[in-house]
PAPANU-9765 format. One line per 3 residues: their letters; for each residue x, y, z of N, C-alpha, C. Coordinates in steps of 0.001 Angstrom, whole numbers, plus 500000, padded with zeros to 6 digits. Layout:
N
A> X:Y:Z:X:Y:Z:X:Y:Z ~ ...;
% end
This chain:
335
MTR> 633890:460392:877397:634562:461696:877220:634979:461887:875721 ~ 634591:462971:875142:634821:463154:873710:636304:463471:873408 ~ 636621:463244:872147:638053:463489:871694:638395:464999:871924;
KRL> 637490:465910:871633:637721:467327:871786:638011:467579:873257 ~ 637233:467021:874138:637347:467268:875565:638743:466763:876042 ~ 639185:465631:875579:640518:465133:875913:641593:465993:875477;
YLI> 641418:466528:874197:642415:467503:873662:642544:468719:874586 ~ 641431:469295:874979:641498:470459:875843:642101:470163:877199 ~ 641936:468943:877689:642518:468529:878955:644070:468449:878858;
LDA> 644539:467842:877739:645960:467610:877602:646663:468833:877041 ~ 645950:469755:876363:646633:470878:875799:646895:471960:876921 ~ 648177:472228:877111:648577:473245:878110:648079:474614:877624;
GHA> 647398:475288:878502:646856:476587:878025:645398:476703:878326 ~ 644848:475706:879065:643416:475775:879432:643367:475614:880972 ~ 644116:476539:881612:644240:476418:883050:642933:476783:883829;
EDP> 641963:477350:883054:640617:477756:883680:639822:476462:883889 ~ 640206:475333:883221:639454:474087:883373:640129:473344:884543 ~ 639326:473034:885585:639952:472366:886734:640593:471036:886372;
LAR> 639909:470245:885482:640503:468958:885128:641782:469110:884328 ~ 641834:470101:883455:643006:470376:882673:644136:470875:883601 ~ 643830:471719:884592:644812:472183:885577:645362:471010:886318;
AAD> 644523:470108:886780:644986:468918:887557:645841:468045:886689 ~ 645554:467906:885381:646392:467059:884514:647779:467708:884327 ~ 647749:468997:884139:649029:469712:884004:649875:469603:885244;
IFL> 649315:469744:886433:650073:469693:887625:650660:468251:887810 ~ 649824:467243:887580:650241:465882:887672:651418:465525:886722 ~ 651281:465925:885474:652360:465612:884425:653649:466419:884752;
VAL> 653572:467650:885195:654707:468465:885534:655432:467816:886679 ~ 654624:467356:887776:655276:466699:888924:655877:465413:888522 ~ 655220:464626:887623:655794:463314:887236:657079:463508:886427;
ISL> 657108:464469:885508:658320:464755:884733:659452:465171:885674 ~ 659122:466066:886664:660173:466536:887497:660727:465400:888380 ~ 659882:464509:888851:660334:463372:889671:661152:462398:888804;
NVL> 660827:462254:887506:661652:461432:886666:663065:461995:886508 ~ 663176:463326:886287:664471:463905:886231:665260:463695:887477 ~ 664632:463913:888613:665333:463630:889923:665728:462175:890047;
AVI> 664929:461255:889561:665197:459827:889616:666481:459545:888831 ~ 666542:460087:887626:667700:459861:886789:668992:460362:887478 ~ 668907:461522:888154:670023:462126:888877:670489:461181:889989;
FES> 669543:460741:890818:669877:459883:891984:670328:458489:891565 ~ 669822:457995:890429:670265:456680:889931:671744:456652:889579 ~ 672240:457858:889237:673666:457925:888842:674616:457770:890115;
MPA> 674041:457742:891269:674812:457510:892525:674788:456027:892885 ~ 675876:455312:892727:675862:453857:892944:675306:453450:894286 ~ 675668:454146:895405:675175:453731:896712:673718:453905:896802;
VYA> 673146:454978:896274:671683:455180:896286:670971:454166:895485 ~ 671439:453862:894286:670789:452925:893395:670845:451509:893998 ~ 672007:451172:894647:672113:449906:895290:671062:449643:896413;
AYG> 670769:450772:897106:669849:450640:898213:668384:450742:897781 ~ 668121:451538:896758:666666:451768:896398:666461:451416:894937 ~ 667262:450500:894341:667079:450134:892956:665691:449635:892626;
PYF> 665119:448724:893424:663742:448208:893060:662653:449341:893045 ~ 662862:450302:893931:661919:451411:893931:662042:452245:892639 ~ 663294:452477:892264:663478:453246:891038:662872:452561:889861;
NAF> 663075:451188:889819:662552:450434:888696:661042:450447:888656 ~ 660436:450338:889793:658968:450358:889908:658450:451704:889442 ~ 659119:452793:889881:658702:454092:889511:658819:454331:887982;
EIF> 659915:453719:887368:660114:453830:886001:659003:453140:885233 ~ 658627:451969:885693:657476:451257:885020:656260:452108:885075 ~ 655873:452597:886271:654742:453466:886472:654780:454655:885562;
SVI> 655919:455279:885458:656071:456497:884616:655851:456165:883124 ~ 656488:455023:882703:656360:454620:881346:654941:454357:880961 ~ 654169:453685:881819:652718:453404:881598:651976:454709:881433;
IFS> 652195:455658:882368:651467:456933:882231:651846:457743:880999 ~ 653145:457782:880702:653622:458549:879586:653184:457899:878242 ~ 653121:456589:878233:652653:455867:877060:651164:456147:876774;
IEY> 650435:456117:877815:648957:456412:877670:648824:457831:877188 ~ 649592:458775:877768:649527:460150:877393:649937:460357:875882 ~ 651010:459659:875469:651494:459778:874162:650459:459310:873110;
VTR> 649932:458163:873360:648933:457571:872454:647683:458533:872376 ~ 647287:459015:873537:646147:459921:873588:646434:461159:872856 ~ 647615:461774:872996:647943:462969:872297:647922:462802:870772;
VWV> 648422:461598:870357:648428:461333:868877:647014:461187:868422 ~ 646142:460640:869201:644771:460414:868781:643981:461743:868681 ~ 644188:462604:869663:643418:463875:869673:644194:464975:868964;
AVE> 645278:464734:868354:646042:465774:867657:645219:466460:866529 ~ 644265:465737:865917:643493:466315:864864:642519:467334:865366 ~ 642315:467448:866667:641433:468547:867226:642210:469822:867407;
SDN> 643538:469847:867106:644258:471095:867222:643882:472133:866224 ~ 644062:473386:866609:643789:474496:865654:644813:474592:864493 ~ 645995:473874:864773:647032:473944:863737:646567:473182:862513;
PRY> 646547:473802:861369:646049:473106:860129:646941:472009:859721 ~ 648251:471925:860170:649101:470845:859798:648652:469524:860385 ~ 647933:469519:861463:647506:468319:862098:646090:467864:861693;
KGS> 645510:468526:860676:644142:468068:860218:644388:466862:859340 ~ 643379:465946:859398:643457:464731:858659:643783:463541:859581 ~ 642965:462495:859498:643112:461441:860477:644457:460716:860457;
IKG> 645070:460539:859292:646345:459842:859185:647565:460815:859002 ~ 647440:461642:857940:648592:462548:857739:648770:463559:858887 ~ 647664:463994:859414:647709:464951:860569:648425:464363:861728;
RLR> 648062:463116:862066:648680:462504:863180:650141:462153:862988 ~ 650488:461774:861707:651869:461517:861366:652690:462808:861557 ~ 652186:463932:861053:652889:465233:861212:653090:465514:862722;
FML> 652001:465298:863502:652192:465545:864954:653286:464664:865597 ~ 653302:463379:865154:654359:462478:865648:655756:462877:865322 ~ 655856:463627:864221:657181:464107:863802:657505:465455:864354;
SPL> 656647:466046:865183:656901:467382:865837:657954:467131:866925 ~ 658730:468188:867238:659862:468061:868213:659425:467405:869519 ~ 658407:467893:870173:657995:467422:871513:657530:465995:871419;
ALI> 656791:465616:870356:656305:464282:870183:657470:463298:869970 ~ 658501:463730:869261:659676:462897:869091:660405:462640:870384 ~ 660480:463755:871200:661068:463576:872525:660337:462583:873355;
DLI> 659004:462622:873272:658147:461641:874066:658433:460267:873619 ~ 658604:460041:872268:658880:458714:871747:660278:458259:872045 ~ 661265:459082:871959:662640:458728:872247:662864:458184:873640;
VLL> 662202:458885:874645:662446:458487:876035:661635:457194:876392 ~ 660636:456862:875507:659893:455631:875809:660497:454418:875167 ~ 661143:454579:873973:661565:453422:873171:662547:452501:873897;
PFF> 663583:453081:874576:664528:452130:875247:663857:451163:876196 ~ 662841:451574:876934:662188:450691:877870:661527:449549:877091 ~ 660752:449881:876055:660091:448793:875273:661013:447916:874472;
IDA> 662114:448449:873999:663101:447608:873319:663689:446616:874306 ~ 663979:447037:875525:664541:446168:876572:663487:445118:876970 ~ 662231:445591:877086:661168:444622:877563:660784:443575:876462;
LLG> 660769:444022:875186:660312:443170:874121:661378:442300:873512 ~ 662585:442956:873336:663704:442254:872635:664785:441755:873590 ~ 664729:442183:874818:665713:441737:875760:667051:442403:875619;
IDL> 667115:443536:874854:668386:444255:874658:668549:445180:875876 ~ 669644:445027:876551:669882:445900:877691:670293:447282:877314 ~ 669382:448242:877564:669652:449607:877130:669657:450481:878375;
RML> 670148:449934:879482:670172:450756:880710:671101:451968:880556 ~ 672108:451842:879643:672967:452992:879452:672243:454160:878848 ~ 671020:453909:878229:670258:454993:877634:669276:455524:878654;
RAL> 669313:455112:879896:668309:455684:880837:668551:457179:880984 ~ 669735:457671:880719:669930:459150:880867:669110:459912:879849 ~ 668645:459190:878827:667787:459878:877811:666449:460366:878454;
RLL> 666139:459745:879588:664863:460220:880274:665058:461667:880702 ~ 666249:462170:880780:666435:463604:881114:665818:464448:879987 ~ 665600:463948:878836:664959:464647:877789:663562:465022:878145;
RVF> 662958:464331:879118:661590:464629:879478:661463:466065:880026 ~ 662583:466635:880552:662493:467975:881023:662083:468933:879969 ~ 662425:468613:878726:662028:469518:877626:660538:469504:877401;
RLT> 659849:468499:877901:658387:468515:877777:657778:469565:878640 ~ 658497:470072:879632:657981:471106:880522:657666:472368:879730 ~ 658244:472451:878498:657977:473692:877664:656517:473751:877298;
RYA> 655771:472661:877380:654368:472710:877136:653636:473525:878237 ~ 654204:473532:879401:653540:474104:880559:654120:475381:881034 ~ 655194:475891:880377:655873:477133:880772:655775:478100:879678;
NSM> 655036:479195:879873:654843:480214:878847:656232:480916:878569 ~ 657079:481046:879679:658378:481661:879397:659233:480821:878432 ~ 659144:479495:878565:659871:478589:877599:659276:478674:876235;
NLL> 657996:478782:876111:657405:478952:874850:657815:480314:874208 ~ 657927:481284:875021:658450:482645:874508:659907:482490:874041 ~ 660697:481755:874736:662079:481526:874324:662087:480781:872932;
LQV> 661308:479747:872819:661257:478994:871520:660744:479882:870415 ~ 659774:480751:870709:659289:481658:869709:660362:482659:869255 ~ 661095:483166:870241:662218:484088:869860:663273:483447:869009;
LRD> 663585:482192:869425:664633:481454:868701:664136:481192:867275 ~ 662842:480905:867072:662312:480680:865682:662335:481979:864902 ~ 661949:483097:865531:661838:484365:864865:663234:484912:864468;
ESS> 664195:484657:865349:665487:485182:865111:666517:484197:864606 ~ 666013:483074:864162:666895:481954:863783:667817:482348:862619 ~ 667349:483073:861661:668218:483428:860535:669377:484359:860985;
IIS> 669037:485306:861834:670053:486284:862283:671038:485573:863229 ~ 670561:484732:864172:671413:484031:865031:672291:483081:864280 ~ 671728:482436:863189:672552:481482:862409:673700:482246:861716;
AAM> 673331:483394:861152:674386:484185:860504:675506:484585:861440 ~ 675092:485031:862705:676095:485441:863694:676962:484185:864132 ~ 676333:483022:864299:677096:481846:864678:678046:481410:863570;
FVL> 677625:481561:862296:678426:481225:861215:679680:482076:861123 ~ 679521:483414:861320:680648:484292:861372:681583:483971:862508 ~ 680997:483609:863683:681819:483287:864807:682625:481998:864512;
LMM> 681990:481020:863902:682620:479767:863515:683765:480015:862578 ~ 683527:480873:861637:684606:481189:860644:685820:481929:861364 ~ 685489:482758:862340:686599:483456:863035:687396:482474:863908;
ITV> 686661:481546:864480:687390:480542:865299:688305:479682:864395 ~ 687832:479301:863164:688673:478575:862291:689868:479301:861870 ~ 689649:480607:861511:690776:481449:861088:691781:481613:862196;
AAS> 691285:481879:863407:692180:482050:864556:693012:480834:864808 ~ 692371:479602:864713:693049:478376:864981:694146:478169:863863 ~ 693824:478490:862625:694760:478304:861500:695966:479164:861648;
VTY> 695711:480474:861983:696854:481482:862080:697716:481074:863274 ~ 697105:480720:864377:697894:480413:865567:698666:479050:865319 ~ 698091:478165:864602:698793:476966:864275:700086:477267:863514;
LAE> 699999:478133:862478:701153:478467:861706:702236:479159:862550 ~ 701757:479955:863559:702787:480644:864394:703350:479779:865515 ~ 702656:478744:865988:703052:478013:867152:703353:476539:866972;
HEA> 703087:475981:865825:703234:474537:865713:704668:474043:865827 ~ 705650:474889:865462:707022:474482:865676:707472:474630:867044 ~ 707016:475633:867785:707419:475910:869134:706661:474981:870142;
QPE> 705465:474643:869839:704660:473758:870693:703956:472673:869834 ~ 704630:471697:869460:704050:470685:868541:702979:469862:869307 ~ 703093:469743:870632:702070:469028:871340:700696:469731:871408;
AFG> 700774:471023:871634:699549:471780:871797:699019:472311:870471 ~ 699869:472638:869546:699489:473193:868246:700035:472344:867132 ~ 699936:471013:867313:700453:470120:866254:699651:470109:864987;
SIP> 698432:470564:865067:697553:470559:863906:696433:471617:864145 ~ 695754:471948:863042:694680:472959:863154:693579:472406:864142 ~ 693111:471130:864061:692175:470694:865057:692630:470846:866450;
HAL> 693959:470581:866734:694472:470786:868106:694330:472264:868433 ~ 694622:473155:867511:694570:474581:867801:693120:475051:867999 ~ 692204:474293:867471:690736:474763:867613:690314:474857:869120;
WWA> 690889:473936:869879:690569:473944:871317:690971:475240:871981 ~ 692214:475670:871687:692678:476975:872152:691860:478120:871642 ~ 691471:478120:870366:690731:479180:869761:689333:479327:870436;
VVT> 688705:478192:870619:687373:478240:871271:687449:478787:872699 ~ 688401:478288:873472:688574:478720:874840:688915:480250:874891 ~ 689736:480688:873945:690098:482106:873934:688945:482978:873428;
MTT> 688285:482628:872392:687245:483503:871818:686001:483527:872716 ~ 685744:482487:873496:684650:482569:874415:685000:483219:875752 ~ 686256:483769:875863:686749:484438:877032:686831:483563:878252;
IGY> 686898:482282:878075:687074:481398:879242:688491:481415:879738 ~ 689419:481111:878800:690817:481244:879117:691313:480287:880249 ~ 691259:478964:879989:691712:478046:881021:693208:478192:881345;
GDV> 694009:478616:880345:695406:478767:880530:696214:477503:880382 ~ 695551:476413:879990:696289:475149:879746:697137:475176:878522 ~ 696786:476016:877541:697633:476190:876314:697789:477711:876148;
VPQ> 699066:478099:876006:699372:479519:875918:700393:479724:874774 ~ 700098:480750:873883:701114:481014:872818:702448:481471:873389 ~ 703494:481029:872800:704851:481395:873348:705584:482302:872339;
TLV> 705237:482295:871056:706033:483069:870077:705405:484540:870044 ~ 706165:485431:869529:705712:486830:869427:704490:486929:868528 ~ 704537:486287:867350:703441:486300:866409:702181:485683:867079;
GRI> 702392:484551:867709:701255:483878:868415:700593:484715:869449 ~ 701436:485475:870234:700853:486341:871241:700112:487540:870626 ~ 700618:488094:869526:699903:489158:868852:698636:488706:868335;
CAS> 698565:487529:867704:697297:486935:867239:696322:486727:868374 ~ 696816:486236:869530:695955:486029:870677:695364:487349:871211 ~ 696199:488406:871218:695694:489631:871663:694551:490184:870785;
VIG> 694829:490101:869424:693802:490576:868493:692496:489751:868602 ~ 692696:488493:868648:691533:487562:868746:690772:487814:870034 ~ 691441:487990:871139:690787:488303:872420:689936:489581:872338;
IIS> 690454:490618:871718:689691:491906:871647:688473:491743:870739 ~ 688651:491109:869586:687550:490988:868608:686449:490070:869232 ~ 686879:489006:869935:685909:488025:870378:684973:488519:871430;
VGM> 685348:489606:872149:684458:490192:873148:683114:490591:872540 ~ 683174:491200:871414:681967:491664:870790:681241:490589:870036 ~ 682031:489664:869352:681446:488615:868587:680638:487592:869405;
VAL> 681266:487177:870536:680604:486239:871395:679321:486832:871994 ~ 679375:488166:872268:678144:488753:872909:677111:489048:871893 ~ 677404:488947:870594:676372:489313:869547:675136:488404:869576;
PAG> 675253:487118:869658:674043:486232:869753:673191:486615:870993 ~ 673890:486906:872145:673126:487290:873342:672375:488598:873106 ~ 672991:489540:872425:672281:490796:872141:671110:490576:871240;
ILA> 671213:489675:870241:670133:489403:869315:668957:488774:870073 ~ 669268:487836:870986:668232:487238:871797:667555:488267:872703 ~ 668314:489145:873290:667748:490157:874194:666794:491034:873409;
SGF> 667204:491454:872231:666414:492320:871387:665125:491601:870967 ~ 665272:490282:870598:664114:489500:870230:663102:489319:871363 ~ 663639:489095:872611:662820:489002:873800:662048:490309:874020;
NEA> 662715:491417:873893:662112:492724:874118:660959:492924:873131 ~ 661247:492617:871816:660241:492804:870793:659014:491893:871005 ~ 659260:490592:871409:658217:489592:871609:657304:490072:872833;
LHK> 657968:490544:873881:657192:491015:875008:656407:492242:874676 ~ 656925:493110:873837:656244:494314:873447:655015:493908:872578 ~ 655180:492916:871725:653993:492459:870952:652890:491853:871816;
RRG> 653319:491057:872871:652389:490451:873732:651604:491509:874504 ~ 652321:492503:875043:651663:493528:875774:650759:494369:874844 ~ 651152:494573:873587:650299:495251:872665:648994:494572:872387;
AYE> 649121:493183:872280:647905:492375:871938:646936:492451:873160 ~ 647484:492469:874377:646562:492523:875544:646006:493933:875667 ~ 646824:494960:875439:646300:496344:875512:645230:496559:874501;
KLV> 645385:495971:873322:644327:496098:872246:642997:495504:872755 ~ 643070:494296:873329:641857:493648:873861:641225:494514:874995 ~ 642075:495113:875901:641592:495932:876928:640847:497137:876375;
DHV> 641402:497776:875393:640742:498934:874758:639401:498532:874108 ~ 639363:497325:873575:638113:496852:872969:637080:496620:873994 ~ 637398:495907:875070:636332:495590:876078:635939:496812:876833;
LED> 636757:497903:876831:636349:499097:877600:635686:500118:876749 ~ 635311:499787:875506:634603:500724:874626:633330:501244:875231 ~ 632613:500351:875943:631385:500788:876622:631590:501073:878065;
GVI> 632822:501046:878553:633121:501410:879926:632846:500327:880964 ~ 632363:499167:880494:631967:498039:881414:632597:496747:880909 ~ 633128:495925:881829:633660:494687:881505:632712:493559:882040;
DQD> 632007:492873:881085:631073:491800:881538:631872:490492:881784 ~ 631103:489456:882085:631764:488178:882454:632473:487572:881256 ~ 631840:487657:880079:632511:487130:878903:633775:487820:878584;
EQA> 633793:489153:878712:635026:489935:878475:636062:489647:879504 ~ 635651:489417:880768:636597:489105:881811:637293:487688:881438 ~ 636463:486807:881013:636996:485452:880631:637917:485595:879451;
ALR> 637618:486449:878496:638545:486660:877346:639859:487256:877745 ~ 639770:488223:878640:640996:488851:879159:641844:487810:879938 ~ 641208:487007:880768:641915:485996:881488:642554:484992:880564;
ELQ> 641807:484590:879554:642356:483528:878641:643541:484073:877849 ~ 643436:485376:877391:644518:485933:876637:645801:486181:877546 ~ 645511:486507:878795:646606:486712:879726:647398:485416:879971;
EEL> 646668:484309:880102:647383:482994:880299:648051:482576:879001 ~ 647414:482841:877839:648004:482415:876584:649312:483164:876315 ~ 649344:484492:876714:650554:485269:876418:651577:485159:877544;
GLS> 651136:484478:878668:652110:484406:879771:652364:485677:880549 ~ 651344:486567:880571:651517:487813:881334:651279:487581:882766 ~ 651983:488276:883601:651797:488087:885047:650543:488880:885472;
THD> 649963:488538:886588:648720:489213:887076:649024:490682:887305 ~ 650241:490989:887779:650619:492339:888043:650632:493199:886727 ~ 651236:492668:885689:651298:493373:884447:649902:493511:883806;
AAA> 649078:492462:883856:647770:492551:883319:646928:493538:884047 ~ 647007:493620:885405:646305:494601:886188:646753:496009:885826 ~ 648058:496162:885684:648557:497507:885338:648055:498007:883988;
MLR> 647969:497129:883059:647467:497496:881698:645977:497771:881718 ~ 645266:497033:882567:643838:497262:882764:643550:498631:883402 ~ 644388:498961:884377:644262:500305:885084:644508:501422:884031;
AGY> 645573:501191:883191:645875:502197:882171:644717:502343:881216 ~ 644103:501211:880868:642950:501247:879969:641800:502076:880515 ~ 641599:501873:881854:640522:502669:882513:640810:504114:882534;
RKN> 642083:504454:882772:642457:505932:882724:642259:506502:881344 ~ 642670:505738:880325:642478:506191:878970:641001:506383:878631 ~ 640225:505413:879093:638795:505484:878857:638126:506709:879509;
EHL> 638595:507046:880697:638079:508207:881396:638262:509526:880662 ~ 639455:509586:879945:639715:510743:879130:638764:510960:878001 ~ 638040:509899:877612:637118:509994:876489:635697:510176:876971;
RAV> 635530:510502:878251:634207:510731:878788:634048:512081:879445 ~ 632877:512646:879430:632628:513879:880111:631123:513982:880404 ~ 630801:514837:881323:629407:515025:881711:628816:516238:880988;
CPE> 627722:516105:880321:627161:517266:879573:626556:518265:880588 ~ 627074:519520:880535:626587:520512:881510:625180:520920:881305 ~ 624560:520560:880187:623134:520956:879917:622162:519898:880473;
CGT> 622462:518617:880164:621490:517627:880576:621996:516657:881683 ~ 623267:516727:881963:623824:515897:883070:624142:514494:882696 ~ 623973:514072:881381:624248:512697:880963:625679:512567:880644;
TVE> 626222:511323:880637:627572:511039:880286:627730:511000:878789 ~ 628703:511783:878313:628978:511848:876949:630299:511187:876618 ~ 630268:510195:875667:631489:509451:875345:631922:509941:873985;
FVN> 633223:510383:873906:633719:510884:872663:634392:509755:871977 ~ 633928:509428:870758:634452:508303:869992:634923:508729:868644 ~ 635677:507861:868024:636063:508092:866687:634882:508159:865694;
PDH> 634826:509079:864729:633624:509106:863907:633388:507882:863084 ~ 634455:507086:862988:634208:505749:862211:633526:504699:863023 ~ 633460:504974:864403:632823:503946:865226:631311:503999:865050;
KPD> 630631:502874:864866:629205:502795:864712:628640:501903:865767 ~ 627443:502157:866189:626550:503238:865835:626787:504504:866611 ~ 626482:505650:866132:626559:506884:866829:625219:507150:867502;
GND> 625233:508133:868365:624014:508545:869014:623803:507803:870322 ~ 622572:507816:870842:622247:507274:872137:622224:505700:871938 ~ 623014:505009:872812:623072:503580:872760:622236:502853:873792;
GSG> 621333:503673:874419:620476:503069:875454:621022:502841:876797 ~ 622310:503256:877014:622956:503002:878251:622942:504297:879199 ~ 622145:505289:878776:622204:506502:879564:623247:507433:879227;
SRR> 624014:507207:878139:625073:508110:877706:624933:508365:876205 ~ 625395:509489:875740:625352:509819:874321:626734:509803:873768 ~ 626843:509324:872511:628171:509208:871876:628245:510273:870789;
VSK> 629286:511048:870816:629499:512072:869802:630946:512009:869315 ~ 631196:512493:868120:632550:512482:867564:633455:513356:868349 ~ 634719:512883:868634:635645:513707:869321:636320:514686:868356;
FG> 635917:514591:867131:636468:515478:866086:635538:516557:865676 ~ 634375:516688:866323:633434:517697:865950:632023:517421:866592;
% end
């Protein structure tokens, strides 16, 4: 099996390949079972009864994930990403990518324990990081990561302003309350807990201002925080909407292209299916856009009353003009 073939099997996004689909399903199931194992291992009674089975499953999982990790590093140079080109530097850059680092972090404690005898069972919970590997197989998670990358500067600015407001709120409340409540507001770090709980609108009620100035500050902070805490959520919602609009636009553009001749052949169907999976569009949305494309295409066609042939009205920049051999004539819709 060639290196390119292995890359296509391990690369999430080639669901049309039966072997790639089977590999995706197996890895997703194994990651999910590992997460469940970590959860049940935290129950002393369950671990006491089934500890050997948990250990055997962990060894099996580590073997599979180790083989997968080494294989991914080896085939990384086959990626379309130019950063991973080059036999040594490309693979090193891949090993430093976030998902590759997660793969390595969850594997290292097992090998350190096995080779050096250092008991790192306390780090077993790190295996929960494997759940982040599911982002390889979920287009919705990829969309979330894309939105976070695209909006990172705006979200960072909003979070910075929110952090500054929390600090100011804690400082002002400390000055107003530290004499009346030295236990709760004995220092600004102590007051930070109250400021975070108040500005996030959680309001546990374990710490409450008692002075008039403190209550006035709490009222102002509570009103302002409603909008400030919701700001990052609004930015994410706007980013999601824009990203979804771009994805739909890319698919609609391909639909318009394949419907230029009014017929979708097998290669065009495969291209539509591949783009749909790449963009994470549902079958319902893709079918709706395809129907809209057909309706739009029908508006550009008419039957010539003189000869009875189908006439397709196209943009005058579209080449070639005239009879294309398909039984229809193309003329400019502008003249």
